[in-house]
N, CA, C and O atoms as a Maestro MAE file, in Angstrom:
{
 s_m_m2io_version
 :::
 2.0.0
}

f_m_ct {
 s_m_title
 :::
 protein
 m_atom[236] {
  # First column is atom index #
  i_m_mmod_type
  r_m_x_coord
  r_m_y_coord
  r_m_z_coord
  i_m_residue_number
  s_m_chain_name
  s_m_pdb_residue_name
  s_m_pdb_atom_name
  i_m_atomic_number
  :::
  1 25 -20.639 -101.407 -31.684 1 A "MET " " N  " 7
  2 3 -21.069 -102.356 -32.071 1 A "MET " " CA " 6
  3 2 -21.437 -100.909 -33.628 1 A "MET " " C  " 6
  4 15 -21.428 -99.681 -33.553 1 A "MET " " O  " 8
  5 25 -21.556 -101.310 -34.151 2 A "GLY " " N  " 7
  6 3 -21.195 -99.910 -34.957 2 A "GLY " " CA " 6
  7 2 -20.205 -100.003 -35.937 2 A "GLY " " C  " 6
  8 15 -19.253 -100.780 -35.860 2 A "GLY " " O  " 8
  9 25 -20.474 -98.973 -37.156 3 A "LEU " " N  " 7
  10 3 -19.392 -99.030 -37.984 3 A "LEU " " CA " 6
  11 2 -19.130 -97.490 -36.588 3 A "LEU " " C  " 6
  12 15 -17.980 -97.164 -36.294 3 A "LEU " " O  " 8
  13 25 -20.241 -96.838 -35.995 4 A "GLN " " N  " 7
  14 3 -19.316 -95.268 -35.409 4 A "GLN " " CA " 6
  15 2 -19.819 -95.106 -34.463 4 A "GLN " " C  " 6
  16 15 -20.357 -94.031 -34.195 4 A "GLN " " O  " 8
  17 25 -19.786 -96.951 -33.009 5 A "GLY " " N  " 7
  18 3 -19.249 -97.422 -32.216 5 A "GLY " " CA " 6
  19 2 -20.571 -96.586 -31.615 5 A "GLY " " C  " 6
  20 15 -20.391 -95.891 -30.615 5 A "GLY " " O  " 8
  21 25 -21.867 -96.652 -32.211 6 A "ASN " " N  " 7
  22 3 -23.078 -95.565 -31.716 6 A "ASN " " CA " 6
  23 2 -24.702 -97.264 -31.079 6 A "ASN " " C  " 6
  24 15 -25.932 -97.219 -31.037 6 A "ASN " " O  " 8
  25 25 -24.000 -98.049 -30.852 7 A "GLY " " N  " 7
  26 3 -24.751 -99.204 -30.131 7 A "GLY " " CA " 6
  27 2 -25.971 -99.501 -31.026 7 A "GLY " " C  " 6
  28 15 -27.117 -99.634 -30.598 7 A "GLY " " O  " 8
  29 25 -25.520 -99.608 -32.577 8 A "TYR " " N  " 7
  30 3 -27.065 -100.400 -33.332 8 A "TYR " " CA " 6
  31 2 -26.295 -99.682 -35.230 8 A "TYR " " C  " 6
  32 15 -25.792 -98.577 -35.435 8 A "TYR " " O  " 8
  33 25 -26.567 -101.144 -36.518 9 A "ILE " " N  " 7
  34 3 -26.162 -100.783 -37.599 9 A "ILE " " CA " 6
  35 2 -27.171 -100.581 -38.558 9 A "ILE " " C  " 6
  36 15 -27.961 -101.491 -38.808 9 A "ILE " " O  " 8
  37 25 -27.212 -99.884 -38.919 10 A "SER " " N  " 7
  38 3 -28.274 -98.969 -40.049 10 A "SER " " CA " 6
  39 2 -29.338 -100.392 -40.514 10 A "SER " " C  " 6
  40 15 -29.337 -101.588 -40.220 10 A "SER " " O  " 8
  41 25 -30.097 -99.606 -41.288 11 A "ARG " " N  " 7
  42 3 -30.717 -100.755 -42.010 11 A "ARG " " CA " 6
  43 2 -29.745 -100.806 -43.603 11 A "ARG " " C  " 6
  44 15 -29.864 -101.726 -44.413 11 A "ARG " " O  " 8
  45 25 -28.985 -99.834 -43.753 12 A "PRO " " N  " 7
  46 3 -28.535 -99.796 -44.784 12 A "PRO " " CA " 6
  47 2 -27.317 -100.349 -45.183 12 A "PRO " " C  " 6
  48 15 -26.740 -100.568 -46.248 12 A "PRO " " O  " 8
  49 25 -27.096 -100.514 -43.921 13 A "THR " " N  " 7
  50 3 -25.748 -101.270 -43.195 13 A "THR " " CA " 6
  51 2 -25.442 -102.465 -43.181 13 A "THR " " C  " 6
  52 15 -24.421 -102.976 -43.640 13 A "THR " " O  " 8
  53 25 -26.293 -102.951 -42.666 14 A "LEU " " N  " 7
  54 3 -26.971 -104.743 -42.251 14 A "LEU " " CA " 6
  55 2 -26.935 -105.144 -43.998 14 A "LEU " " C  " 6
  56 15 -26.128 -105.913 -44.519 14 A "LEU " " O  " 8
  57 25 -27.957 -104.449 -44.648 15 A "LYS " " N  " 7
  58 3 -28.487 -104.635 -46.284 15 A "LYS " " CA " 6
  59 2 -27.226 -104.422 -47.383 15 A "LYS " " C  " 6
  60 15 -27.502 -104.338 -48.580 15 A "LYS " " O  " 8
  61 25 -26.226 -104.363 -47.052 16 A "ALA " " N  " 7
  62 3 -25.079 -104.376 -47.662 16 A "ALA " " CA " 6
  63 2 -24.274 -105.719 -46.789 16 A "ALA " " C  " 6
  64 15 -23.481 -106.525 -47.277 16 A "ALA " " O  " 8
  65 25 -24.431 -105.697 -46.336 17 A "LEU " " N  " 7
  66 3 -23.579 -107.142 -45.030 17 A "LEU " " CA " 6
  67 2 -24.015 -108.185 -45.489 17 A "LEU " " C  " 6
  68 15 -23.305 -109.130 -45.832 17 A "LEU " " O  " 8
  69 25 -25.443 -108.139 -45.563 18 A "LEU " " N  " 7
  70 3 -26.388 -109.581 -46.540 18 A "LEU " " CA " 6
  71 2 -25.842 -110.233 -47.317 18 A "LEU " " C  " 6
  72 15 -25.426 -111.391 -47.334 18 A "LEU " " O  " 8
  73 25 -25.866 -108.582 -48.683 19 A "HIS " " N  " 7
  74 3 -25.935 -108.699 -49.539 19 A "HIS " " CA " 6
  75 2 -24.449 -109.480 -49.952 19 A "HIS " " C  " 6
  76 15 -24.544 -110.389 -50.777 19 A "HIS " " O  " 8
  77 25 -23.051 -109.148 -49.395 20 A "GLU " " N  " 7
  78 3 -21.552 -109.543 -49.299 20 A "GLU " " CA " 6
  79 2 -22.008 -111.130 -48.674 20 A "GLU " " C  " 6
  80 15 -21.155 -111.945 -49.027 20 A "GLU " " O  " 8
  81 25 -23.072 -111.749 -47.883 21 A "ILE " " N  " 7
  82 3 -22.510 -112.465 -47.532 21 A "ILE " " CA " 6
  83 2 -23.033 -113.839 -48.165 21 A "ILE " " C  " 6
  84 15 -22.490 -114.943 -48.208 21 A "ILE " " O  " 8
  85 25 -25.238 -113.053 -49.016 22 A "ALA " " N  " 7
  86 3 -25.544 -113.872 -49.462 22 A "ALA " " CA " 6
  87 2 -25.507 -113.444 -51.110 22 A "ALA " " C  " 6
  88 15 -25.699 -114.497 -51.717 22 A "ALA " " O  " 8
  89 25 -25.355 -112.438 -51.987 23 A "ASP " " N  " 7
  90 3 -24.994 -111.887 -53.604 23 A "ASP " " CA " 6
  91 2 -26.083 -112.755 -53.812 23 A "ASP " " C  " 6
  92 15 -27.175 -112.460 -53.325 23 A "ASP " " O  " 8
  93 25 -25.974 -113.510 -54.292 24 A "ASP " " N  " 7
  94 3 -27.775 -114.174 -54.860 24 A "ASP " " CA " 6
  95 2 -29.103 -113.507 -54.272 24 A "ASP " " C  " 6
  96 15 -30.090 -113.766 -54.961 24 A "ASP " " O  " 8
  97 25 -29.409 -112.515 -52.886 25 A "LEU " " N  " 7
  98 3 -30.384 -112.562 -53.481 25 A "LEU " " CA " 6
  99 2 -31.476 -111.676 -53.660 25 A "LEU " " C  " 6
  100 15 -31.877 -111.798 -52.503 25 A "LEU " " O  " 8
  101 25 -32.029 -111.136 -54.004 26 A "THR " " N  " 7
  102 3 -32.452 -109.867 -54.824 26 A "THR " " CA " 6
  103 2 -32.948 -108.411 -53.034 26 A "THR " " C  " 6
  104 15 -32.792 -108.526 -51.818 26 A "THR " " O  " 8
  105 25 -33.550 -107.242 -53.962 27 A "ASP " " N  " 7
  106 3 -33.223 -106.409 -52.840 27 A "ASP " " CA " 6
  107 2 -33.952 -106.615 -52.397 27 A "ASP " " C  " 6
  108 15 -33.806 -106.477 -51.183 27 A "ASP " " O  " 8
  109 25 -35.203 -107.054 -52.797 28 A "GLN " " N  " 7
  110 3 -36.564 -107.226 -51.250 28 A "GLN " " CA " 6
  111 2 -36.406 -108.171 -51.057 28 A "GLN " " C  " 6
  112 15 -37.447 -108.475 -50.476 28 A "GLN " " O  " 8
  113 25 -35.654 -109.264 -51.106 29 A "GLN " " N  " 7
  114 3 -35.608 -110.770 -50.418 29 A "GLN " " CA " 6
  115 2 -34.841 -109.801 -49.081 29 A "GLN " " C  " 6
  116 15 -35.284 -109.825 -47.933 29 A "GLN " " O  " 8
  117 25 -33.506 -108.894 -49.550 30 A "LEU " " N  " 7
  118 3 -33.078 -108.019 -48.584 30 A "LEU " " CA " 6
  119 2 -33.803 -107.137 -47.678 30 A "LEU " " C  " 6
  120 15 -33.350 -106.803 -46.584 30 A "LEU " " O  " 8
  121 25 -34.916 -106.765 -48.130 31 A "GLU " " N  " 7
  122 3 -35.343 -105.691 -47.436 31 A "GLU " " CA " 6
  123 2 -36.410 -106.898 -46.451 31 A "GLU " " C  " 6
  124 15 -36.484 -106.734 -45.233 31 A "GLU " " O  " 8
  125 25 -36.959 -107.732 -46.939 32 A "GLU " " N  " 7
  126 3 -38.037 -108.160 -46.183 32 A "GLU " " CA " 6
  127 2 -37.002 -109.413 -45.385 32 A "GLU " " C  " 6
  128 15 -37.570 -110.455 -45.058 32 A "GLU " " O  " 8
  129 25 -35.947 -109.309 -45.183 33 A "ALA " " N  " 7
  130 3 -34.907 -109.765 -44.003 33 A "ALA " " CA " 6
  131 2 -34.353 -108.963 -43.115 33 A "ALA " " C  " 6
  132 15 -34.185 -109.064 -41.899 33 A "ALA " " O  " 8
  133 25 -34.003 -107.872 -44.156 34 A "VAL " " N  " 7
  134 3 -34.290 -106.492 -42.406 34 A "VAL " " CA " 6
  135 2 -35.117 -106.340 -42.000 34 A "VAL " " C  " 6
  136 15 -34.947 -106.121 -40.801 34 A "VAL " " O  " 8
  137 25 -36.551 -106.292 -42.404 35 A "ASP " " N  " 7
  138 3 -37.885 -105.942 -41.809 35 A "ASP " " CA " 6
  139 2 -37.869 -107.364 -40.409 35 A "ASP " " C  " 6
  140 15 -38.311 -107.336 -39.261 35 A "ASP " " O  " 8
  141 25 -37.113 -108.538 -41.236 36 A "GLU " " N  " 7
  142 3 -36.860 -109.288 -40.055 36 A "GLU " " CA " 6
  143 2 -36.798 -109.587 -38.554 36 A "GLU " " C  " 6
  144 15 -37.379 -110.075 -37.585 36 A "GLU " " O  " 8
  145 25 -35.601 -108.911 -39.054 37 A "ILE " " N  " 7
  146 3 -34.286 -108.429 -38.210 37 A "ILE " " CA " 6
  147 2 -34.604 -108.106 -36.929 37 A "ILE " " C  " 6
  148 15 -34.522 -108.646 -35.826 37 A "ILE " " O  " 8
  149 25 -35.134 -106.687 -37.546 38 A "ASP " " N  " 7
  150 3 -35.538 -105.393 -36.558 38 A "ASP " " CA " 6
  151 2 -37.505 -105.013 -36.811 38 A "ASP " " C  " 6
  152 15 -38.320 -104.388 -37.489 38 A "ASP " " O  " 8
  153 25 -37.312 -106.066 -35.539 39 A "GLU " " N  " 7
  154 3 -38.583 -106.616 -35.188 39 A "GLU " " CA " 6
  155 2 -39.211 -104.829 -33.801 39 A "GLU " " C  " 6
  156 15 -40.304 -104.466 -33.367 39 A "GLU " " O  " 8
  157 25 -38.190 -104.452 -33.689 40 A "ASP " " N  " 7
  158 3 -39.491 -102.589 -33.476 40 A "ASP " " CA " 6
  159 2 -39.180 -102.181 -34.560 40 A "ASP " " C  " 6
  160 15 -39.402 -100.971 -34.525 40 A "ASP " " O  " 8
  161 25 -38.654 -102.549 -35.872 41 A "GLY " " N  " 7
  162 3 -39.422 -101.184 -36.503 41 A "GLY " " CA " 6
  163 2 -39.682 -99.740 -36.316 41 A "GLY " " C  " 6
  164 15 -40.655 -98.993 -36.420 41 A "GLY " " O  " 8
  165 25 -37.825 -99.589 -35.845 42 A "SER " " N  " 7
  166 3 -36.728 -98.605 -35.245 42 A "SER " " CA " 6
  167 2 -36.300 -98.166 -36.876 42 A "SER " " C  " 6
  168 15 -36.836 -97.180 -37.383 42 A "SER " " O  " 8
  169 25 -35.228 -99.040 -37.690 43 A "GLY " " N  " 7
  170 3 -35.025 -98.399 -38.577 43 A "GLY " " CA " 6
  171 2 -33.910 -98.871 -38.564 43 A "GLY " " C  " 6
  172 15 -33.209 -98.831 -39.575 43 A "GLY " " O  " 8
  173 25 -33.352 -99.611 -37.032 44 A "LYS " " N  " 7
  174 3 -31.859 -99.896 -36.562 44 A "LYS " " CA " 6
  175 2 -32.106 -100.814 -36.239 44 A "LYS " " C  " 6
  176 15 -33.251 -101.041 -35.849 44 A "LYS " " O  " 8
  177 25 -31.187 -101.723 -36.251 45 A "ILE " " N  " 7
  178 3 -30.858 -102.836 -35.335 45 A "ILE " " CA " 6
  179 2 -29.704 -102.623 -34.774 45 A "ILE " " C  " 6
  180 15 -28.521 -102.338 -34.960 45 A "ILE " " O  " 8
  181 25 -31.032 -103.034 -33.527 46 A "GLU " " N  " 7
  182 3 -30.121 -103.169 -31.775 46 A "GLU " " CA " 6
  183 2 -29.457 -104.430 -31.030 46 A "GLU " " C  " 6
  184 15 -30.176 -104.936 -30.168 46 A "GLU " " O  " 8
  185 25 -28.482 -104.882 -31.184 47 A "PHE " " N  " 7
  186 3 -28.130 -104.920 -30.149 47 A "PHE " " CA " 6
  187 2 -29.284 -106.442 -29.705 47 A "PHE " " C  " 6
  188 15 -29.249 -107.651 -29.938 47 A "PHE " " O  " 8
  189 25 -29.826 -105.894 -29.276 48 A "GLU " " N  " 7
  190 3 -30.412 -107.162 -28.943 48 A "GLU " " CA " 6
  191 2 -31.273 -107.933 -30.028 48 A "GLU " " C  " 6
  192 15 -31.748 -109.047 -30.247 48 A "GLU " " O  " 8
  193 25 -31.202 -106.923 -30.460 49 A "GLU " " N  " 7
  194 3 -31.427 -107.123 -32.931 49 A "GLU " " CA " 6
  195 2 -30.698 -107.970 -33.391 49 A "GLU " " C  " 6
  196 15 -30.755 -108.973 -34.102 49 A "GLU " " O  " 8
  197 25 -30.146 -107.506 -32.966 50 A "PHE " " N  " 7
  198 3 -27.928 -107.593 -33.831 50 A "PHE " " CA " 6
  199 2 -27.885 -109.559 -32.633 50 A "PHE " " C  " 6
  200 15 -28.119 -110.650 -33.152 50 A "PHE " " O  " 8
  201 25 -27.678 -109.439 -31.749 51 A "TRP " " N  " 7
  202 3 -26.863 -110.688 -30.685 51 A "TRP " " CA " 6
  203 2 -28.576 -111.752 -30.945 51 A "TRP " " C  " 6
  204 15 -28.121 -112.145 -32.019 51 A "TRP " " O  " 8
  205 25 -29.421 -112.177 -30.904 52 A "GLU " " N  " 7
  206 3 -30.116 -113.366 -31.347 52 A "GLU " " CA " 6
  207 2 -30.282 -113.541 -33.161 52 A "GLU " " C  " 6
  208 15 -30.437 -114.694 -33.564 52 A "GLU " " O  " 8
  209 25 -30.251 -112.586 -34.040 53 A "LEU " " N  " 7
  210 3 -29.908 -112.624 -34.943 53 A "LEU " " CA " 6
  211 2 -28.506 -113.424 -34.716 53 A "LEU " " C  " 6
  212 15 -28.562 -114.652 -34.643 53 A "LEU " " O  " 8
  213 25 -27.662 -112.980 -34.640 54 A "MET " " N  " 7
  214 3 -25.999 -114.337 -34.766 54 A "MET " " CA " 6
  215 2 -26.493 -115.808 -33.915 54 A "MET " " C  " 6
  216 15 -26.263 -116.983 -34.197 54 A "MET " " O  " 8
  217 25 -27.081 -115.342 -33.036 55 A "ALA " " N  " 7
  218 3 -27.596 -116.409 -31.969 55 A "ALA " " CA " 6
  219 2 -28.829 -117.923 -32.595 55 A "ALA " " C  " 6
  220 15 -29.199 -119.061 -32.307 55 A "ALA " " O  " 8
  221 25 -28.958 -117.092 -33.347 56 A "GLY " " N  " 7
  222 3 -29.729 -117.855 -34.383 56 A "GLY " " CA " 6
  223 2 -31.925 -118.579 -32.867 56 A "GLY " " C  " 6
  224 15 -32.745 -119.493 -32.784 56 A "GLY " " O  " 8
  225 25 -31.655 -117.580 -32.371 57 A "GLU " " N  " 7
  226 3 -32.925 -117.429 -31.618 57 A "GLU " " CA " 6
  227 2 -34.159 -116.941 -32.773 57 A "GLU " " C  " 6
  228 15 -33.667 -116.370 -33.746 57 A "GLU " " O  " 8
  229 25 -35.686 -117.081 -32.809 58 A "SER " " N  " 7
  230 3 -36.516 -115.833 -33.517 58 A "SER " " CA " 6
  231 2 -37.437 -116.628 -33.003 58 A "SER " " C  " 6
  232 15 -37.519 -117.855 -33.056 58 A "SER " " O  " 8
  233 25 -38.443 -115.481 -32.268 59 A "ASP " " N  " 7
  234 3 -39.580 -115.379 -31.760 59 A "ASP " " CA " 6
  235 2 -40.921 -115.662 -32.434 59 A "ASP " " C  " 6
  236 15 -41.970 -115.517 -31.806 59 A "ASP " " O  " 8
  :::
 }
 m_bond[235] {
  # First column is bond index #
  i_m_from
  i_m_to
  i_m_order
  :::
  1 1 2 1
  2 2 3 1
  3 3 4 2
  4 3 5 1
  5 5 6 1
  6 6 7 1
  7 7 8 2
  8 7 9 1
  9 9 10 1
  10 10 11 1
  11 11 12 2
  12 11 13 1
  13 13 14 1
  14 14 15 1
  15 15 16 2
  16 15 17 1
  17 17 18 1
  18 18 19 1
  19 19 20 2
  20 19 21 1
  21 21 22 1
  22 22 23 1
  23 23 24 2
  24 23 25 1
  25 25 26 1
  26 26 27 1
  27 27 28 2
  28 27 29 1
  29 29 30 1
  30 30 31 1
  31 31 32 2
  32 31 33 1
  33 33 34 1
  34 34 35 1
  35 35 36 2
  36 35 37 1
  37 37 38 1
  38 38 39 1
  39 39 40 2
  40 39 41 1
  41 41 42 1
  42 42 43 1
  43 43 44 2
  44 43 45 1
  45 45 46 1
  46 46 47 1
  47 47 48 2
  48 47 49 1
  49 49 50 1
  50 50 51 1
  51 51 52 2
  52 51 53 1
  53 53 54 1
  54 54 55 1
  55 55 56 2
  56 55 57 1
  57 57 58 1
  58 58 59 1
  59 59 60 2
  60 59 61 1
  61 61 62 1
  62 62 63 1
  63 63 64 2
  64 63 65 1
  65 65 66 1
  66 66 67 1
  67 67 68 2
  68 67 69 1
  69 69 70 1
  70 70 71 1
  71 71 72 2
  72 71 73 1
  73 73 74 1
  74 74 75 1
  75 75 76 2
  76 75 77 1
  77 77 78 1
  78 78 79 1
  79 79 80 2
  80 79 81 1
  81 81 82 1
  82 82 83 1
  83 83 84 2
  84 83 85 1
  85 85 86 1
  86 86 87 1
  87 87 88 2
  88 87 89 1
  89 89 90 1
  90 90 91 1
  91 91 92 2
  92 91 93 1
  93 93 94 1
  94 94 95 1
  95 95 96 2
  96 95 97 1
  97 97 98 1
  98 98 99 1
  99 99 100 2
  100 99 101 1
  101 101 102 1
  102 102 103 1
  103 103 104 2
  104 103 105 1
  105 105 106 1
  106 106 107 1
  107 107 108 2
  108 107 109 1
  109 109 110 1
  110 110 111 1
  111 111 112 2
  112 111 113 1
  113 113 114 1
  114 114 115 1
  115 115 116 2
  116 115 117 1
  117 117 118 1
  118 118 119 1
  119 119 120 2
  120 119 121 1
  121 121 122 1
  122 122 123 1
  123 123 124 2
  124 123 125 1
  125 125 126 1
  126 126 127 1
  127 127 128 2
  128 127 129 1
  129 129 130 1
  130 130 131 1
  131 131 132 2
  132 131 133 1
  133 133 134 1
  134 134 135 1
  135 135 136 2
  136 135 137 1
  137 137 138 1
  138 138 139 1
  139 139 140 2
  140 139 141 1
  141 141 142 1
  142 142 143 1
  143 143 144 2
  144 143 145 1
  145 145 146 1
  146 146 147 1
  147 147 148 2
  148 147 149 1
  149 149 150 1
  150 150 151 1
  151 151 152 2
  152 151 153 1
  153 153 154 1
  154 154 155 1
  155 155 156 2
  156 155 157 1
  157 157 158 1
  158 158 159 1
  159 159 160 2
  160 159 161 1
  161 161 162 1
  162 162 163 1
  163 163 164 2
  164 163 165 1
  165 165 166 1
  166 166 167 1
  167 167 168 2
  168 167 169 1
  169 169 170 1
  170 170 171 1
  171 171 172 2
  172 171 173 1
  173 173 174 1
  174 174 175 1
  175 175 176 2
  176 175 177 1
  177 177 178 1
  178 178 179 1
  179 179 180 2
  180 179 181 1
  181 181 182 1
  182 182 183 1
  183 183 184 2
  184 183 185 1
  185 185 186 1
  186 186 187 1
  187 187 188 2
  188 187 189 1
  189 189 190 1
  190 190 191 1
  191 191 192 2
  192 191 193 1
  193 193 194 1
  194 194 195 1
  195 195 196 2
  196 195 197 1
  197 197 198 1
  198 198 199 1
  199 199 200 2
  200 199 201 1
  201 201 202 1
  202 202 203 1
  203 203 204 2
  204 203 205 1
  205 205 206 1
  206 206 207 1
  207 207 208 2
  208 207 209 1
  209 209 210 1
  210 210 211 1
  211 211 212 2
  212 211 213 1
  213 213 214 1
  214 214 215 1
  215 215 216 2
  216 215 217 1
  217 217 218 1
  218 218 219 1
  219 219 220 2
  220 219 221 1
  221 221 222 1
  222 222 223 1
  223 223 224 2
  224 223 225 1
  225 225 226 1
  226 226 227 1
  227 227 228 2
  228 227 229 1
  229 229 230 1
  230 230 231 1
  231 231 232 2
  232 231 233 1
  233 233 234 1
  234 234 235 1
  235 235 236 2
  :::
 }
}
């Protein structure tokens, strides 16, 4: 997963992807969405976090 095959997606990459999907979101809304997805606050979206997003799961 990830463009470099390193097992995670960086915050900037995820933010750019979300912007492509929903280009009407503000920068603040994108930041809030990424904060919610990055549950452990690592600054990286690990596979488990990404999988939960894709599966529609939330805590």
